[in-house]
Backbone as CSV, one residue per row, in Angstrom:
resi,resn,N_x,N_y,N_z,CA_x,CA_y,CA_z,C_x,C_y,C_z
1,UNK,104.918,85.123,96.336,105.059,85.665,94.885,106.087,84.545,94.332
2,UNK,107.158,84.418,95.098,108.255,83.571,94.361,107.844,82.287,94.154
3,UNK,106.766,81.544,94.587,106.384,80.432,94.275,105.519,80.151,93.124
4,UNK,104.789,81.489,92.673,104.134,81.436,91.453,104.582,81.177,90.341
5,UNK,104.195,80.472,89.376,104.771,80.523,87.813,105.041,81.959,87.438
6,UNK,106.090,81.990,86.398,106.424,83.536,85.763,105.267,84.289,85.345
7,UNK,104.375,83.557,84.503,103.340,83.891,83.771,102.050,84.277,84.841
8,UNK,102.091,83.950,85.949,101.094,84.166,87.238,101.432,85.442,87.936
9,UNK,102.584,85.828,87.772,103.124,87.058,88.645,102.902,88.319,87.926
10,UNK,102.371,88.491,86.770,102.281,89.706,85.997,101.189,90.474,86.841
11,UNK,101.217,91.676,86.404,100.023,92.668,87.179,98.920,92.836,86.051
12,UNK,98.013,92.083,86.152,96.691,92.285,85.521,95.713,92.238,86.322
13,UNK,94.312,92.463,85.505,93.234,92.392,86.421,92.863,91.199,87.188
14,UNK,93.574,90.113,86.728,93.376,88.794,87.365,94.236,88.452,88.528
15,UNK,95.276,89.245,88.666,96.451,89.079,89.655,96.715,90.236,90.425
16,UNK,97.291,89.895,91.629,97.693,91.155,92.481,99.397,90.952,92.661
17,UNK,99.849,91.666,91.673,101.581,91.503,91.600,102.234,92.178,92.761
18,UNK,103.437,91.763,93.003,104.263,92.430,94.115,104.443,93.906,93.840
19,UNK,104.409,94.400,92.832,104.572,95.800,92.705,103.359,96.498,93.253
20,UNK,102.206,96.094,92.758,100.811,96.642,93.510,100.870,96.577,94.919
21,UNK,101.375,95.331,95.369,101.140,95.112,96.862,102.029,96.032,97.509
22,UNK,103.232,96.410,97.118,104.386,97.494,97.803,103.718,98.854,97.548
23,UNK,102.990,98.947,96.350,102.391,100.349,96.329,101.336,100.726,97.541
24,UNK,100.710,99.620,97.637,99.220,99.706,98.605,100.148,99.516,100.051
25,UNK,101.052,98.823,100.246,101.764,98.908,101.523,102.676,100.032,101.927
26,UNK,102.765,100.762,100.874,103.619,102.094,101.048,102.614,103.040,101.794
27,UNK,101.354,103.045,100.936,100.432,104.132,101.480,99.894,103.592,102.835
28,UNK,99.623,102.409,103.028,99.092,101.962,104.327,99.919,102.234,105.252
29,UNK,101.376,101.881,105.397,102.264,102.287,106.370,102.542,103.622,106.383
30,UNK,102.451,104.490,105.476,102.448,105.995,105.544,101.262,106.592,106.408
31,UNK,100.156,106.085,106.086,99.168,106.431,106.794,99.190,106.199,108.333
32,UNK,99.560,104.960,108.651,99.845,104.620,110.038,100.956,105.127,110.872
33,UNK,101.914,105.820,109.972,103.168,106.480,110.574,104.200,105.556,110.787
34,UNK,104.023,104.288,110.205,105.123,103.280,110.039,106.110,103.945,109.160
35,UNK,107.009,104.772,109.261,107.697,105.403,108.056,108.794,104.529,107.647
36,UNK,109.460,103.680,108.755,110.362,102.705,108.269,109.963,101.619,107.426
37,UNK,108.816,101.042,107.777,108.140,100.063,106.819,107.744,100.517,105.588
38,UNK,107.000,101.944,105.678,106.609,102.481,104.393,108.081,102.825,103.643
39,UNK,108.949,103.298,103.836,110.278,103.390,103.225,110.558,102.006,102.332
40,UNK,110.528,100.998,103.173,110.843,99.757,102.573,110.366,99.202,101.294
41,UNK,108.879,99.463,101.510,107.703,99.073,100.518,107.827,100.144,99.197
42,UNK,108.200,101.415,99.558,108.402,102.581,98.495,109.511,102.125,97.847
43,UNK,110.724,101.851,98.246,111.868,101.236,97.477,111.568,100.329,96.489
44,UNK,110.826,99.224,97.264,110.824,97.894,96.305,109.679,98.091,95.264
45,UNK,108.697,99.091,95.639,107.548,99.602,94.666,108.343,100.149,93.535
46,UNK,109.054,100.873,93.797,109.855,101.678,92.652,110.793,101.039,91.978
47,UNK,111.457,99.920,92.525,112.278,98.774,91.711,111.442,98.207,90.717
48,UNK,110.332,97.883,91.191,109.482,96.930,90.216,108.318,97.756,89.333
49,UNK,108.455,99.139,89.398,107.514,99.901,88.656,108.534,100.237,87.260
50,UNK,107.644,100.352,86.316,108.566,101.004,85.060,108.553,102.210,84.823
51,UNK,109.672,102.848,84.341,110.032,104.312,84.237,109.021,105.124,84.168
52,UNK,108.026,104.422,83.185,106.816,105.066,82.478,105.361,105.241,83.296
53,UNK,105.917,104.326,84.499,104.271,104.517,85.593,104.403,105.879,86.308
54,UNK,104.227,106.931,85.589,104.126,108.329,86.112,103.689,108.405,87.460
55,UNK,102.057,107.850,87.344,101.272,108.256,88.505,101.727,107.389,89.746
56,UNK,102.181,106.143,89.243,102.524,105.351,90.448,103.925,105.883,91.012
57,UNK,104.546,106.489,90.516,105.954,106.876,91.005,105.435,108.037,91.678
58,UNK,104.757,108.836,91.195,104.406,110.182,92.066,103.717,109.927,93.313
59,UNK,102.959,108.896,93.232,102.189,108.621,94.510,103.240,108.039,95.579
60,UNK,104.089,107.114,95.172,105.190,106.702,95.860,106.065,108.187,96.377
61,UNK,106.245,108.861,95.693,106.804,109.999,96.167,106.103,110.886,97.046
62,UNK,104.940,111.046,96.735,104.166,111.883,97.874,104.182,110.949,99.202
63,UNK,103.818,109.632,99.197,104.035,109.062,100.335,105.410,109.070,101.072
64,UNK,106.408,109.205,100.312,107.990,109.390,101.068,107.841,110.747,101.587
65,UNK,107.306,111.819,100.840,107.181,113.007,101.438,106.286,113.104,102.858
66,UNK,105.156,112.405,102.694,104.274,112.273,104.141,104.961,111.706,105.123
67,UNK,106.012,110.858,104.844,106.701,110.203,105.853,107.665,111.235,106.422
68,UNK,108.364,112.059,105.567,109.379,112.956,106.314,108.587,113.903,106.974
69,UNK,107.197,114.557,106.622,106.164,115.162,107.323,106.104,114.410,108.993
70,UNK,105.876,113.231,108.562,105.556,112.443,110.026,106.573,112.377,111.110
71,UNK,107.732,112.243,110.268,109.218,112.212,111.187,109.564,113.824,111.367
72,UNK,108.705,114.758,111.271,108.997,116.089,111.793,109.636,117.040,110.753
73,UNK,109.737,116.654,109.556,110.222,117.731,108.662,109.099,118.181,107.617
74,UNK,108.355,119.010,107.956,107.185,119.439,106.980,107.845,120.198,105.856
75,UNK,109.083,120.979,105.923,109.663,121.505,104.727,110.052,120.488,103.753
76,UNK,110.911,119.532,104.220,111.428,118.504,103.285,110.313,117.501,102.860
77,UNK,109.218,117.758,103.395,107.885,117.154,102.852,107.364,117.582,101.624
78,UNK,107.455,119.169,101.664,106.911,119.977,100.649,107.669,120.116,99.356
79,UNK,108.944,120.154,99.566,109.699,120.277,98.284,109.657,119.164,97.256
80,UNK,109.911,117.916,97.790,109.600,116.795,96.752,108.259,116.693,96.296
81,UNK,107.310,117.030,96.991,105.890,117.016,96.592,105.555,117.971,95.335
82,UNK,106.267,119.059,95.673,106.003,120.414,94.774,106.767,119.731,93.403
83,UNK,108.131,119.283,93.665,108.674,118.737,92.272,108.022,117.782,91.666
84,UNK,107.372,116.736,92.556,106.635,115.588,91.847,105.363,116.445,91.059
85,UNK,104.524,117.157,91.795,103.572,117.706,91.062,103.671,118.693,89.956
86,UNK,104.534,119.363,89.917,104.916,120.231,88.602,105.813,119.388,87.590
87,UNK,106.211,118.468,88.132,106.726,117.429,86.863,105.789,116.898,86.014
88,UNK,104.380,116.716,86.659,103.374,116.005,85.938,102.798,116.802,85.046
89,UNK,102.176,116.064,83.927,101.558,116.701,82.751,100.005,117.252,83.765
90,UNK,99.504,118.098,83.006,98.421,118.973,83.524,97.198,117.873,84.113
91,UNK,96.926,116.847,83.184,95.813,116.032,83.527,96.344,114.909,84.560
92,UNK,97.475,114.834,84.770,97.828,113.801,86.144,97.925,114.567,87.476
93,UNK,97.597,115.941,87.408,97.591,116.561,88.659,96.065,116.361,89.380
94,UNK,95.341,115.787,89.075,93.977,115.851,89.716,93.728,114.530,90.327
95,UNK,92.420,114.139,90.669,92.124,112.635,91.266,93.126,112.379,92.442
96,UNK,93.330,111.090,92.369,94.196,110.790,93.598,95.722,111.389,93.982
97,UNK,96.265,111.717,93.097,97.402,112.475,92.970,97.256,113.884,93.958
98,UNK,96.067,114.544,93.423,95.894,115.879,94.265,95.537,115.513,95.569
99,UNK,94.579,114.502,95.806,94.033,114.312,96.974,95.323,113.955,98.019
100,UNK,96.105,113.108,97.416,97.360,112.563,98.493,98.050,113.995,98.873
101,UNK,98.300,114.987,97.739,99.244,116.240,98.022,98.463,117.089,99.121
102,UNK,97.014,117.098,98.756,96.332,117.993,99.618,96.275,117.381,100.937
103,UNK,96.118,116.029,100.932,96.221,115.342,102.656,97.415,115.860,103.231
104,UNK,98.516,115.797,102.374,99.874,116.081,103.092,99.755,117.702,103.642
105,UNK,99.347,118.580,102.780,99.248,119.982,102.979,98.355,120.120,104.333
106,UNK,97.026,119.533,104.278,96.337,119.656,105.377,96.804,119.041,106.751
107,UNK,97.751,118.051,106.768,98.378,117.588,107.865,99.430,118.688,108.453
108,UNK,99.892,119.362,107.891,100.936,120.620,108.340,100.076,121.279,109.154
109,UNK,100.559,121.299,110.667,100.093,122.441,111.307,100.059,124.014,110.637
110,UNK,98.849,124.593,110.798,98.863,126.237,110.410,99.826,127.107,110.524
111,UNK,100.497,126.687,111.749,101.861,127.737,111.895,102.762,127.705,111.028
112,UNK,102.697,126.396,110.414,103.981,126.258,109.358,103.628,126.853,108.059
113,UNK,102.280,127.322,107.802,101.840,127.504,106.627,102.375,128.776,106.056
114,UNK,103.311,129.549,106.718,103.840,130.647,106.087,105.401,130.348,105.775
115,UNK,105.865,129.068,105.825,107.059,128.790,105.477,107.165,128.735,103.916
116,UNK,108.381,128.917,103.323,108.166,129.153,101.825,107.599,127.816,101.215
117,UNK,108.456,126.659,101.650,108.150,125.377,100.827,106.362,124.890,101.246
118,UNK,106.054,125.144,102.142,104.396,124.946,102.388,103.646,125.921,101.507
119,UNK,104.173,127.067,101.446,103.383,128.064,100.479,103.265,127.611,99.109
120,UNK,104.725,127.140,98.697,104.902,126.693,97.168,103.803,125.465,97.047
121,UNK,103.825,124.664,98.046,102.801,123.438,97.808,101.404,123.860,97.687
122,UNK,101.048,124.924,98.648,99.700,125.608,98.536,99.193,126.146,97.040
123,UNK,100.371,126.812,96.699,100.299,127.464,95.357,100.026,126.638,94.176
124,UNK,100.748,125.358,94.310,100.701,124.377,93.264,99.370,123.660,93.232
125,UNK,98.945,123.589,94.508,97.578,122.634,94.616,96.638,123.734,94.156
126,UNK,96.607,125.068,94.471,95.842,125.913,93.983,95.558,126.113,92.553
127,UNK,96.809,125.845,91.671,96.823,126.167,90.177,95.950,125.386,89.538
């Protein structure tokens, strides 16, 4: 990326910018359970994302939450996911964002489903 001229680094239909690269790496590493590498890509993607990139930032936050679950803290995974989902306008809670949050919920063992944070995530997903 650093060797490309400035005009060629933008995120357009014809380019694959660094921000998008780190968003995709975040999810890939999260899915693979490589949480340390996922966090590095999440941080970089957030640095490169505009504050108004609501969906991208939400997906990165859900990836970070999924990393917390993978690292053994399901409750810490649910709290930020609930916060991220409830902060979104209604129209943004569907599609990919909902799917990622639902994937997280479904990854939590059923014996934890009675815990408050997990119930709150289920309720937000059901709304």
